[in-house]
Backbone as ProteinMPNN parsed JSONL, in Angstrom:
{"seq_chain_A": "MPKIYEYFGFVFFFFSNEHEPIHVHVMKSGYQTVFELILMDGELTDIRTRSEGGYPLLNEKDAKTAEEFIRAYYKNIVEKWMNFFVLKKRVRCTQITKKIK", "coords_chain_A": {"N_chain_A": [[-4.382, -9.793, -8.616], [-1.918, -8.685, -7.007], [-0.559, -9.38, -3.916], [1.408, -7.561, -1.739], [2.518, -7.043, 0.792], [2.259, -8.363, 4.121], [1.307, -7.468, 7.318], [0.967, -7.733, 10.554], [-1.873, -8.439, 10.51], [-2.715, -6.666, 8.577], [-3.16, -6.332, 5.075], [-1.448, -5.504, 2.234], [-1.852, -4.473, -1.045], [-1.979, -4.501, -4.682], [-4.28, -3.88, -7.373], [-4.606, -5.724, -10.385], [-5.011, -4.166, -12.635], [-4.147, -1.469, -12.375], [-3.7, 2.143, -12.057], [-2.093, 5.337, -12.367], [-2.093, 7.868, -9.768], [0.736, 6.302, -8.101], [-0.343, 3.893, -5.877], [-1.547, 2.064, -3.028], [-3.581, -0.552, -1.893], [-5.029, -1.176, 1.228], [-6.025, -3.606, 3.429], [-7.873, -4.74, 6.218], [-9.511, -6.9, 8.304], [-11.913, -6.841, 6.76], [-12.197, -4.17, 6.165], [-11.147, -1.421, 4.146], [-8.757, 0.808, 2.773], [-7.511, 3.074, 0.366], [-4.304, 4.174, -0.309], [-2.702, 6.828, -1.638], [0.406, 7.574, -2.985], [2.229, 10.426, -2.975], [4.763, 11.72, -4.761], [7.842, 13.529, -5.06], [10.559, 14.149, -6.932], [11.352, 11.523, -6.395], [11.015, 11.283, -3.674], [8.856, 10.803, -0.9], [6.238, 12.954, -0.44], [3.657, 13.333, 0.386], [0.703, 11.621, 1.524], [-2.326, 10.52, 0.379], [-5.652, 9.568, 1.119], [-8.358, 7.388, 0.192], [-11.573, 5.921, -0.469], [-12.674, 2.814, -1.938], [-14.486, 0.609, -4.012], [-16.686, 0.157, -2.39], [-16.092, -0.782, 0.134], [-15.966, -0.396, 3.701], [-14.031, 2.196, 5.239], [-10.769, 1.859, 6.766], [-10.501, 2.021, 10.335], [-9.605, 4.895, 12.357], [-7.282, 4.398, 13.951], [-6.187, 2.069, 12.728], [-5.791, 3.06, 10.139], [-3.833, 4.96, 10.656], [-1.727, 3.308, 11.513], [-1.315, 1.856, 9.13], [-0.519, 3.947, 7.444], [1.878, 4.736, 8.699], [3.384, 2.442, 8.224], [3.49, 2.528, 5.42], [4.937, 4.908, 5.062], [7.387, 4.08, 6.1], [8.08, 2.045, 4.331], [7.859, 3.002, 1.744], [9.64, 3.29, -0.462], [10.15, 0.652, -1.171], [7.555, -0.107, -1.851], [7.095, 1.5, -4.097], [9.086, 0.438, -5.747], [8.116, -2.202, -6.053], [5.743, -1.578, -7.387], [6.737, -0.473, -9.795], [8.161, -2.691, -10.79], [6.044, -4.522, -11.187], [4.003, -3.178, -12.754], [5.324, -1.67, -14.753], [7.705, -3.003, -15.598], [6.66, -5.483, -15.859], [7.116, -7.659, -14.191], [6.955, -10.377, -11.891], [5.808, -9.967, -8.575], [6.567, -10.569, -5.191], [4.99, -11.442, -2.11], [5.808, -9.994, 0.959], [6.247, -10.857, 4.257], [6.051, -8.992, 7.092], [7.352, -9.079, 10.233], [8.233, -7.607, 12.299], [7.575, -4.933, 14.384], [7.097, -1.537, 13.369], [7.534, 0.679, 15.025]], "CA_chain_A": [[-4.3, -8.926, -7.461], [-0.7, -9.027, -6.269], [-0.401, -9.008, -2.512], [2.821, -7.192, -1.636], [2.961, -7.121, 2.191], [1.405, -8.7, 5.246], [1.882, -6.815, 8.492], [0.122, -7.794, 11.741], [-3.289, -8.418, 10.156], [-2.922, -5.79, 7.418], [-2.735, -6.851, 3.778], [-1.158, -4.425, 1.298], [-1.919, -5.092, -2.362], [-2.36, -3.761, -5.886], [-5.134, -4.574, -8.326], [-3.776, -5.993, -11.564], [-5.246, -3.181, -13.699], [-4.026, -0.185, -11.684], [-3.452, 3.396, -12.762], [-1.391, 6.308, -11.526], [-0.801, 7.868, -9.092], [1.094, 5.077, -7.395], [-1.149, 3.738, -4.673], [-1.63, 0.72, -2.486], [-4.8, -0.865, -1.158], [-4.724, -1.792, 2.511], [-7.225, -4.232, 3.968], [-7.786, -5.409, 7.515], [-10.801, -7.288, 8.888], [-13.027, -6.435, 5.917], [-12.133, -2.721, 5.926], [-10.115, -1.14, 3.139], [-8.471, 2.19, 2.398], [-6.501, 3.23, -0.678], [-3.317, 5.192, 0.044], [-1.998, 7.336, -2.809], [1.726, 8.094, -2.647], [2.579, 11.627, -3.727], [6.23, 11.757, -4.805], [8.525, 14.637, -5.718], [11.961, 13.765, -7.103], [11.572, 10.224, -5.777], [10.796, 11.321, -2.228], [7.462, 10.864, -0.499], [5.89, 14.269, 0.096], [2.318, 13.31, 0.974], [-0.114, 10.428, 1.32], [-3.755, 10.831, 0.354], [-6.461, 8.366, 1.277], [-9.69, 7.381, -0.41], [-12.252, 4.626, -0.432], [-12.892, 2.211, -3.249], [-15.149, -0.684, -4.056], [-17.772, 0.008, -1.436], [-15.64, -1.261, 1.442], [-15.823, 0.647, 4.718], [-12.643, 2.615, 5.458], [-10.089, 1.473, 8.005], [-10.725, 2.985, 11.412], [-8.523, 5.889, 12.484], [-6.069, 3.761, 14.488], [-5.618, 1.197, 11.696], [-5.318, 3.906, 9.039], [-2.572, 5.565, 11.112], [-0.721, 2.245, 11.467], [-1.024, 1.583, 7.72], [0.259, 5.07, 6.904], [3.237, 4.637, 9.251], [4.037, 1.374, 7.475], [3.757, 3.024, 4.072], [6.038, 5.878, 5.156], [8.625, 3.334, 6.336], [8.373, 1.127, 3.222], [7.391, 3.561, 0.464], [10.573, 3.016, -1.559], [9.902, -0.731, -1.578], [6.25, -0.131, -2.515], [7.313, 2.071, -5.437], [9.857, -0.552, -6.503], [7.207, -3.291, -6.421], [4.83, -1.017, -8.397], [7.474, -0.382, -11.056], [8.433, -4.043, -11.268], [4.825, -5.186, -11.645], [3.238, -2.482, -13.789], [6.164, -1.153, -15.834], [8.61, -4.043, -16.096], [5.853, -6.704, -16.005], [7.726, -8.731, -13.41], [6.173, -10.909, -10.782], [6.235, -9.471, -7.266], [6.277, -11.504, -4.106], [4.502, -10.895, -0.85], [6.766, -10.009, 2.055], [5.592, -10.801, 5.556], [6.84, -8.2, 8.031], [7.019, -9.574, 11.568], [8.812, -6.699, 13.289], [6.827, -3.68, 14.463], [7.828, -0.376, 12.883], [7.95, 1.511, 16.17]], "C_chain_A": [[-3.042, -9.284, -6.678], [-0.712, -8.465, -4.849], [1.082, -8.717, -2.323], [3.366, -7.254, -0.211], [1.855, -7.666, 3.069], [2.091, -8.145, 6.484], [0.846, -6.815, 9.617], [-1.366, -7.636, 11.429], [-3.638, -7.507, 8.995], [-2.432, -6.508, 6.169], [-2.615, -5.656, 2.842], [-1.115, -5.049, -0.091], [-2.22, -4.064, -3.449], [-3.467, -4.543, -6.572], [-4.319, -4.715, -9.599], [-3.98, -4.997, -12.7], [-5.162, -1.753, -13.148], [-3.679, 0.969, -12.616], [-2.668, 4.303, -11.816], [-2.4, 7.235, -10.872], [-0.542, 6.52, -8.41], [0.286, 5.032, -6.104], [-1.175, 2.28, -4.261], [-2.945, 0.596, -1.728], [-4.386, -1.551, 0.134], [-6.029, -2.315, 3.091], [-6.909, -4.855, 5.321], [-9.208, -5.654, 7.994], [-11.994, -6.783, 8.082], [-13.125, -4.946, 5.648], [-10.997, -2.457, 4.959], [-9.998, 0.362, 2.898], [-7.399, 2.162, 1.318], [-5.608, 4.397, -0.276], [-2.557, 5.573, -1.222], [-0.687, 7.97, -2.356], [2.037, 9.269, -3.558], [4.093, 11.799, -3.606], [6.72, 12.999, -5.523], [10.002, 14.278, -5.734], [12.29, 12.475, -6.357], [11.354, 10.16, -4.284], [9.302, 11.465, -1.936], [7.172, 12.222, 0.13], [4.525, 14.28, 0.777], [1.683, 11.948, 0.712], [-1.559, 10.873, 1.395], [-4.53, 9.525, 0.458], [-7.805, 8.526, 0.587], [-10.281, 5.987, -0.247], [-12.368, 4.093, -1.854], [-13.642, 0.902, -3.072], [-16.237, -0.903, -3.025], [-17.369, -0.546, -0.081], [-15.651, -0.11, 2.439], [-14.339, 0.939, 4.939], [-12.081, 2.029, 6.748], [-10.422, 2.49, 9.091], [-9.478, 3.853, 11.589], [-7.215, 5.27, 12.964], [-5.394, 2.885, 13.427], [-5.085, 1.994, 10.509], [-3.98, 4.548, 9.399], [-1.443, 4.527, 11.061], [-0.319, 1.944, 10.022], [-0.19, 2.705, 7.118], [1.686, 5.054, 7.431], [4.035, 3.563, 8.508], [4.423, 1.864, 6.086], [4.9, 4.028, 4.078], [7.376, 5.161, 5.338], [9.053, 2.519, 5.112], [8.055, 1.706, 1.849], [8.338, 3.27, -0.692], [10.394, 1.593, -2.077], [8.564, -0.857, -2.3], [6.382, 0.395, -3.94], [8.081, 1.08, -6.311], [8.963, -1.711, -6.959], [6.219, -2.824, -7.492], [5.518, -1.009, -9.763], [7.752, -1.773, -11.633], [7.184, -4.682, -11.865], [4.19, -4.492, -12.844], [4.071, -2.003, -14.969], [7.01, -2.264, -16.448], [7.92, -5.389, -16.285], [6.498, -7.915, -15.337], [6.752, -9.185, -12.324], [6.701, -10.317, -9.478], [5.781, -10.453, -6.199], [5.792, -10.752, -2.869], [5.597, -11.047, 0.203], [5.982, -9.916, 3.358], [6.532, -10.09, 6.525], [6.406, -8.597, 9.448], [7.614, -8.71, 12.679], [8.041, -5.384, 13.234], [7.709, -2.52, 14.019], [8.362, 0.462, 14.038], [8.194, 0.661, 17.383]], "O_chain_A": [[-3.102, -10.112, -5.77], [-0.852, -7.263, -4.623], [1.926, -9.529, -2.701], [4.559, -7.495, -0.022], [0.671, -7.462, 2.803], [3.293, -8.323, 6.679], [-0.056, -5.978, 9.624], [-2.04, -6.792, 12.021], [-4.754, -7.571, 8.479], [-1.417, -7.204, 6.198], [-3.563, -4.889, 2.677], [-0.422, -6.045, -0.3], [-2.645, -2.939, -3.184], [-3.581, -5.752, -6.371], [-3.432, -3.903, -9.86], [-3.192, -4.985, -13.646], [-6.027, -0.926, -13.437], [-3.404, 0.78, -13.801], [-2.599, 4.053, -10.612], [-3.502, 7.375, -11.401], [-1.452, 5.724, -8.178], [0.24, 5.999, -5.344], [-0.864, 1.385, -5.048], [-3.365, 1.512, -1.019], [-3.499, -2.405, 0.136], [-7.006, -1.579, 3.228], [-5.834, -5.416, 5.537], [-10.012, -4.725, 8.08], [-12.985, -6.341, 8.662], [-14.05, -4.503, 4.967], [-10.0, -3.179, 4.949], [-10.994, 1.082, 2.83], [-6.491, 1.332, 1.351], [-6.096, 5.477, 0.058], [-1.857, 4.748, -1.809], [-0.674, 8.804, -1.451], [2.101, 9.116, -4.778], [4.631, 11.995, -2.517], [6.096, 13.466, -6.476], [10.624, 14.121, -4.684], [13.361, 12.344, -5.764], [11.494, 9.094, -3.683], [8.584, 12.168, -2.647], [7.795, 12.594, 1.125], [4.258, 15.121, 1.635], [2.078, 11.224, -0.202], [-1.97, 11.525, 2.355], [-4.1, 8.497, -0.064], [-8.318, 9.633, 0.421], [-9.586, 5.021, 0.067], [-12.187, 4.82, -2.831], [-13.444, 0.184, -2.092], [-16.666, -2.036, -2.808], [-18.229, -0.759, 0.774], [-15.375, 1.031, 2.069], [-13.499, 0.045, 4.838], [-12.817, 1.742, 7.692], [-10.605, 3.674, 8.808], [-8.424, 3.561, 11.024], [-6.151, 5.589, 12.434], [-4.178, 2.948, 13.247], [-4.052, 1.647, 9.937], [-3.097, 4.668, 8.55], [-0.336, 4.833, 10.618], [0.865, 1.794, 9.719], [0.746, 2.443, 6.362], [2.618, 5.332, 6.677], [5.212, 3.752, 8.201], [5.546, 1.644, 5.63], [5.747, 4.0, 3.185], [8.388, 5.591, 4.785], [10.246, 2.323, 4.882], [7.99, 0.956, 0.875], [7.877, 3.024, -1.807], [10.476, 1.353, -3.281], [8.445, -1.625, -3.255], [5.846, -0.194, -4.878], [7.757, 0.907, -7.486], [9.043, -2.147, -8.107], [5.891, -3.584, -8.403], [4.959, -1.475, -10.755], [7.593, -1.994, -12.833], [7.249, -5.311, -12.922], [3.874, -5.141, -13.841], [3.561, -1.938, -16.088], [7.028, -2.442, -17.666], [8.518, -6.329, -16.809], [6.436, -9.036, -15.843], [5.854, -8.449, -11.913], [7.911, -10.183, -9.302], [4.729, -11.082, -6.317], [6.142, -9.596, -2.633], [6.228, -12.099, 0.315], [5.162, -9.017, 3.542], [7.66, -10.529, 6.75], [5.237, -8.463, 9.808], [7.508, -9.045, 13.859], [7.876, -4.796, 12.165], [8.915, -2.517, 14.262], [9.513, 0.898, 14.019], [8.549, 1.182, 18.441]]}, "name": "protein", "num_of_chains": 1, "seq": "MPKIYEYFGFVFFFFSNEHEPIHVHVMKSGYQTVFELILMDGELTDIRTRSEGGYPLLNEKDAKTAEEFIRAYYKNIVEKWMNFFVLKKRVRCTQITKKIK"}
């Protein structure tokens, strides 16, 4: 389970046996939401959310914060996805200590 980002109590990660579409799991305080990145020609066009694993979903405020983070870092998330799942490279967790807004 590669953890890819930590951001003010949020943990962004992949499971090691993931599938497309590109998506990231976001957990905070025992709540989790999966964010699917919808891309067109390499650009983010939409983000869809879903639950997984029986965890309760992030509350509305936390889900909004996580989505803002994903919108700001989606190119890096896609790069980490490609490195881990396609190129079979190790990915490192990045701790972000500066607020997006």
